[in-house]
Structure formats: structure tokens, C-alpha cells
N, C-alpha and C positions, 0 to 999 in steps of 0.2 A: 478697636472697640466698636460695638454696635449698641445703639442706645434708643430707648423710647422715652419721650418727654410728654408728660400730660399737663395740659393747661386747662383747668376747669374754670368756669366763669358763670356769674349771675349778674345780669344788668351791667355789663362793662363795655357798652358801646363806645364810650369815650376813650378807653385805654386798650381794648383788645388788639387792634391792629398794631399798635406800637409795641406791645408786649410780644406779640407773635414775631414781628420784624426783628426785634432784638434777639430773640431765641434762635430764629432761623439763621440770621447772620452769624451768630456765634457758632452754630453747628456747622455751617458751610465753611467757615474759616478755620476751624479747629482741625489740625492734622490728625489728632488722635482718634477721631470718629471715622470709621470706614463706611458705616451706613447709619441712618437715623430715621426715625418717624416721629411726627408730632401729632398727638391725639388731643383734639379740642373737645371738651365736654361742656355742652350748654346745659346748665342746671335750672332750666325753666325761665330763662330771661324773657322779659316783656318790653325791652327798650330798643330793639333793633340789633342787639348783639348777634342773634341768630343769623340775620342777613349778612352781617359782616363776616361771620364765621363761614357761611356758605360760599361767599366770594373767595375767601382764603383757600378753602378746601378745593374749590374749582380751579383756582390758579396754580395750586401746588398739589395736584391730585396724586402725584407719585409718592409724596412723602407725608401727606396730611390726611388724617381720618377725622371726620366730624361725627360725634355722638350727640344725641338730643334727648334730654329728659323733658317731657311735656310739662311736668310740674316740678317745682323745687323739691329735691330729695335730701339736700344737705351735702356738706363737704364729704362726709364719709362715703355716701353712695356715689357721688361724682368720681371720687378716687377709685372706688371699686369698679365702676364702669370702665374707667381708663385702664386699670390693671388687667381687667378681663380681656380687653381687646389688644393689649400690647403684645407685639410679636418679637421684640428685641429685649435686651437687658434693661 
């Protein structure tokens, strides 16, 4: 199975890295996933979340895509952005 995971966030500097690490570890250790991508969608954060996400995307550039909304557009638009850029199931 090939899978796209979308993690959308707004002002989650305190939790974003932990959430990402848990998802990434699960995907790496699950034998059922042949390939995966993680799409991070910043929905207008103003607390340093964007910088954390940039570092994650840089470190895991082969499997992570970072999308940025300059202003908060809400959960629905964050999900739509992620779905639009997903290339796997």
C-alpha cells in the first residue's frame, strides 16, 4: 500500500515535532506501506510552527512536502490543500 498522510496545523510549535515523529516512525515501521508521503499544511501559524515544519521538510525532503497558507483559512481549506498535493492513496 502507498499512502499520503496530511498533518495540518495552526500554532502547534509545542506539539508539531512530536506528532510528526510519531507518524513518521509508524510509517517507517509498518510493513504494509510500500511508500508514503507526509504533507504538512501550515494554516497561518504565528508561533514558530512554520520554522519547525521547514526544518522537518528539509531533513526529510524525500518524503515530506510543506505547504504554507499565509493566513488562516480553516480546517477545510487546509485539508483541501493537502488533498490537492497528495500523490498517493
